[in-house]
RODO-2510 file (C-alpha; in nm, 4 decimals, decimal comma):
residues 216
     n   res          X          Y          Z
     1     m    15,2839     7,7274    11,4100
     2     r    15,0266     7,4698    11,5201
     3     n    14,9056     7,7007    11,7960
     4     k    14,8647     7,9794    11,5419
     5     i    14,6551     7,7543    11,3147
     6     v    14,4412     7,6420    11,6078
     7     g    14,4013     8,0019    11,7180
     8     d    14,3015     8,1181    11,3700
     9     a    14,0505     7,8352    11,3424
    10     a    13,9026     7,9156    11,6826
    11     g    13,8765     8,2818    11,5872
    12     k    13,7043     8,1925    11,2625
    13     w    13,4508     7,9706    11,4398
    14     l    13,3880     8,2430    11,6976
    15     r    13,3269     8,5047    11,4282
    16     t    13,0972     8,2635    11,2425
    17     g    12,9051     8,1908    11,5602
    18     l    12,8615     8,5595    11,6356
    19     l    12,7432     8,6200    11,2791
    20     v    12,4844     8,3434    11,3073
    21     v    12,3600     8,4785    11,6395
    22     s    12,3433     8,8286    11,4926
    23     m    12,1480     8,7069    11,1905
    24     a    11,9088     8,5098    11,4083
    25     f    11,8488     8,8128    11,6292
    26     s    11,7855     9,0320    11,3253
    27     l    11,5441     8,7763    11,1775
    28     n    11,3510     8,7422    11,5020
    29     a    11,3300     9,1192    11,5368
    30     h    11,1974     9,1519    11,1805
    31     s    10,9479     8,8677    11,2104
    32     a    10,8241     8,9484    11,5605
    33     s    10,4463     8,9433    11,5681
    34     k    10,2772     9,2827    11,5877
    35     v     9,9396     9,3783    11,7299
    36     v     9,7125     9,5894    11,5100
    37     l     9,4205     9,7742    11,6661
    38     v     9,1436     9,8899    11,4313
    39     l     8,9224    10,1589    11,5814
    40     g     8,6409    10,2233    11,3383
    41     d     8,2696    10,2459    11,2718
    42     s     8,0286    10,0341    11,0665
    43     l     8,2591    10,0507    10,7637
    44     s     8,5074     9,8381    10,9569
    45     a     8,2610     9,6452    11,1741
    46     e     8,1165     9,4350    10,8874
    47     y     7,7749     9,6006    10,9095
    48     g     7,5291     9,4123    10,6868
    49     l     7,7946     9,1602    10,5825
    50     a     7,8513     8,7951    10,6540
    51     r     8,1310     8,7279    10,9006
    52     g     8,4660     8,7498    10,7259
    53     e     8,3579     8,9652    10,4281
    54     g     8,4835     9,2967    10,5625
    55     w     8,8143     9,4607    10,4758
    56     v     8,9627     9,3977    10,8214
    57     h     8,9235     9,0216    10,7853
    58     l     9,0489     9,0402    10,4272
    59     m     9,3565     9,2241    10,5549
    60     e     9,4209     8,9444    10,8016
    61     q     9,4127     8,6982    10,5130
    62     r     9,6512     8,9101    10,3074
    63     m     9,8953     8,9363    10,5961
    64     a     9,8965     8,5586    10,6293
    65     k     9,9514     8,5215    10,2539
    66     e    10,2523     8,7538    10,2707
    67     n    10,3798     8,5873    10,5878
    68     i    10,3466     8,9068    10,7908
    69     q    10,3233     8,8117    11,1558
    70     a    10,0502     9,0221    11,3161
    71     s     9,7278     8,9819    11,5076
    72     i     9,4309     9,2138    11,4576
    73     i     9,2024     9,3502    11,7273
    74     n     8,8940     9,4885    11,5551
    75     a     8,7396     9,7271    11,8067
    76     s     8,5058     9,8876    11,5531
    77     i     8,1450     9,9650    11,6468
    78     s     7,8627    10,0587    11,4108
    79     g     7,7547    10,4176    11,4656
    80     e     8,0765    10,5155    11,6417
    81     t     8,1838    10,8809    11,6349
    82     t     8,5258    11,0291    11,6962
    83     s     8,4207    11,1272    12,0480
    84     g     8,3194    10,7678    12,1205
    85     g     8,6466    10,6389    11,9840
    86     r     8,8399    10,8934    12,1883
    87     a     8,6633    10,7783    12,5051
    88     r     8,7280    10,4085    12,4368
    89     l     9,0847    10,4258    12,3103
    90     p     9,2823    10,4621    12,6369
    91     a     9,1438    10,1362    12,7771
    92     l     9,2095     9,9576    12,4465
    93     l     9,5685    10,0823    12,4372
    94     n     9,6259     9,9712    12,7942
    95     k     9,4761     9,6275    12,7331
    96     h     9,6223     9,5366    12,3941
    97     k     9,9476     9,7383    12,3752
    98     p     9,9177     9,7692    11,9946
    99     d    10,2100     9,8340    11,7632
   100     v     9,9831     9,9821    11,4950
   101     v     9,6573    10,1719    11,5441
   102     v     9,4172    10,2287    11,2552
   103     v     9,1748    10,5161    11,3177
   104     e     8,8751    10,4891    11,0825
   105     l     8,6311    10,7375    11,2325
   106     g     8,4607    11,0596    11,1329
   107     a     8,1850    10,9637    10,8911
   108     n     7,9216    10,9554    11,1654
   109     d     8,0350    11,2961    11,2884
   110     a     7,9427    11,4340    10,9464
   111     l     7,6127    11,2449    10,9318
   112     r     7,5175    11,4061    11,2637
   113     g     7,6409    11,7483    11,1610
   114     l     7,8896    11,7687    11,4462
   115     a     8,1377    12,0524    11,4643
   116     l     8,4453    11,9871    11,2531
   117     s     8,6638    12,1421    11,5227
   118     s     8,5495    11,8645    11,7567
   119     t     8,6186    11,5961    11,4959
   120     r     8,9673    11,7346    11,4391
   121     d     9,0410    11,7576    11,8109
   122     n     8,9239    11,4009    11,8707
   123     l     9,1307    11,2613    11,5840
   124     m     9,4332    11,4550    11,7072
   125     t     9,3949    11,3270    12,0625
   126     m     9,3503    10,9646    11,9531
   127     t     9,6574    10,9834    11,7322
   128     q     9,8703    11,1408    12,0030
   129     n     9,7511    10,8917    12,2652
   130     a     9,8512    10,6013    12,0419
   131     q    10,1851    10,7579    11,9575
   132     a    10,2514    10,8126    12,3273
   133     i    10,2826    10,4348    12,3692
   134     k    10,5087    10,4163    12,0598
   135     a    10,2352    10,2814    11,8308
   136     k    10,2359    10,3785    11,4639
   137     v     9,9104    10,5359    11,3485
   138     l     9,7207    10,5145    11,0217
   139     i     9,4397    10,7663    10,9756
   140     v     9,1740    10,6523    10,7291
   141     g     9,0138    10,9526    10,5650
   142     m     8,6580    10,9950    10,4455
   143     q     8,4661    11,2261    10,2160
   144     i     8,0979    11,3148    10,2121
   145     p     7,8524    11,3918     9,9302
   146     p     7,8224    11,7540     9,8123
   147     n     7,4630    11,7782     9,9333
   148     y     7,6046    11,8569    10,2777
   149     g     7,7147    12,1910    10,1364
   150     g     8,0311    12,2786     9,9485
   151     d     8,2147    12,4426    10,2384
   152     y     8,1352    12,1707    10,4905
   153     t     8,2264    11,8987    10,2407
   154     r     8,5659    12,0529    10,1637
   155     q     8,6449    12,1316    10,5251
   156     f     8,5489    11,7816    10,6373
   157     s     8,7761    11,6185    10,3788
   158     a     9,0619    11,8448    10,4848
   159     v     9,0464    11,7389    10,8507
   160     f     9,2140    11,4011    10,7967
   161     p     9,5243    11,5121    10,6038
   162     a     9,5656    11,8060    10,8420
   163     v     9,5779    11,5796    11,1466
   164     a     9,8056    11,3304    10,9698
   165     k    10,0460    11,6067    10,8700
   166     e    10,0600    11,7614    11,2160
   167     t    10,1192    11,4282    11,3903
   168     n    10,3322    11,2669    11,1171
   169     a    10,0841    10,9790    11,0973
   170     a    10,0240    10,7673    10,7867
   171     l     9,7153    10,8585    10,5844
   172     v     9,4660    10,6962    10,3501
   173     p     9,3111    11,0069    10,1888
   174     f     8,9775    10,8436    10,1020
   175     m     8,8701    10,5019    10,2224
   176     l     8,6020    10,4611     9,9540
   177     k     8,8088    10,5587     9,6518
   178     g     8,6842    10,3497     9,3584
   179     v     8,3706    10,2602     9,5539
   180     a     8,1786    10,5808     9,6253
   181     e     8,1043    10,6512     9,2588
   182     n     7,9595    10,3037     9,1903
   183     p     7,6056    10,2442     9,3294
   184     n     7,6378     9,8701     9,2583
   185     l     7,9043     9,8456     9,5275
   186     f     7,6650     9,9461     9,8052
   187     q     7,4058     9,7631    10,0091
   188     a     7,0366     9,8433     9,9718
   189     d     7,0658    10,1349    10,2164
   190     r     7,3055    10,3093     9,9710
   191     i     7,5290    10,3932    10,2663
   192     h     7,7224    10,0810    10,3572
   193     p     7,9569     9,9083    10,1106
   194     a     7,8551     9,5660     9,9776
   195     p     8,0887     9,2632    10,0027
   196     a     8,2294     9,3312     9,6544
   197     a     8,3498     9,6741     9,7717
   198     h     8,5672     9,5524    10,0576
   199     p     8,8554     9,4143     9,8479
   200     i     8,8732     9,7596     9,6868
   201     i     8,8734     9,9228    10,0288
   202     l     9,1573     9,6956    10,1349
   203     d     9,3498     9,7879     9,8200
   204     n     9,3178    10,1528     9,9258
   205     i     9,4425    10,0819    10,2761
   206     w     9,7059     9,8132    10,2171
   207     p     9,9815    10,0282    10,0594
   208     k     9,9699    10,2583    10,3628
   209     i     9,9510     9,9988    10,6379
   210     r    10,1945     9,7407    10,5014
   211     p    10,5039     9,9553    10,5698
   212     l    10,3883     9,9950    10,9300
   213     l    10,3500     9,6186    10,9665
   214     v    10,6941     9,5254    10,8365
   215     a    10,8859     9,8100    11,0006
   216     k    11,1182     9,7092    11,2839
***
C-alpha cells in the first residue's frame, strides 16, 4: 500500500513537472521577440519630422506599452520606389532575418508616372521574397489624387489589394485614411504628413500588423 501511495505521489509530481515545463515552453514561444522590417519611402522615414515623431517610432512605443516583444528595423528611404525596394530587399532579408516585413512603397512610382505593371510586379516580388524566408508580410496601400486621371487613379489603388490577395499577405487599404482629406495634417509642401497625422497613420496600420506580431 505504501509503495502504491509513493508511486502515485511520484506520478503526480512528474505530471505537474511536465505541465510546468510545457507551460513555460508555450510562454517562451509566445513571447519570443520578433524582428520587424519596414521597407518604405518618406512617409515612413520621418521626412520633415523631428526624430521619433513618425508612425514607425510610435508603433515601437505602442508595442512596448502592450508588452509585445519585437525590434524594428526601419529601412525606409525618402524618394524610394518599388524598384529600389525590390533591389534592396534581398540583402535586408539576409542580414536581419525578419519575422514581419512591412512594404510601404508605391507612392513615388505614381509621382513619376511609372508603369503600373512594373509597380505590381515589384510589389509581388518583394512579397514573395519575404514569404520565402517564412516572414509574414503587410502591404501598405496608397491612393493618389484624381488629377492624375480617373483610370490611372483607380488602377493604381487596385494594385495593392490585388497583390495582397494573390500572395495572401495582410493589407492596409489606404495608409492616409483620415489624413488625406485634411490639409491641416500636412507639412507646408502639402505632400508629407505633419506630426499630428502620424498617430492616425499608426491607427490605420496597427489593427493589421498586431496579429502578425503576436502570432506564434
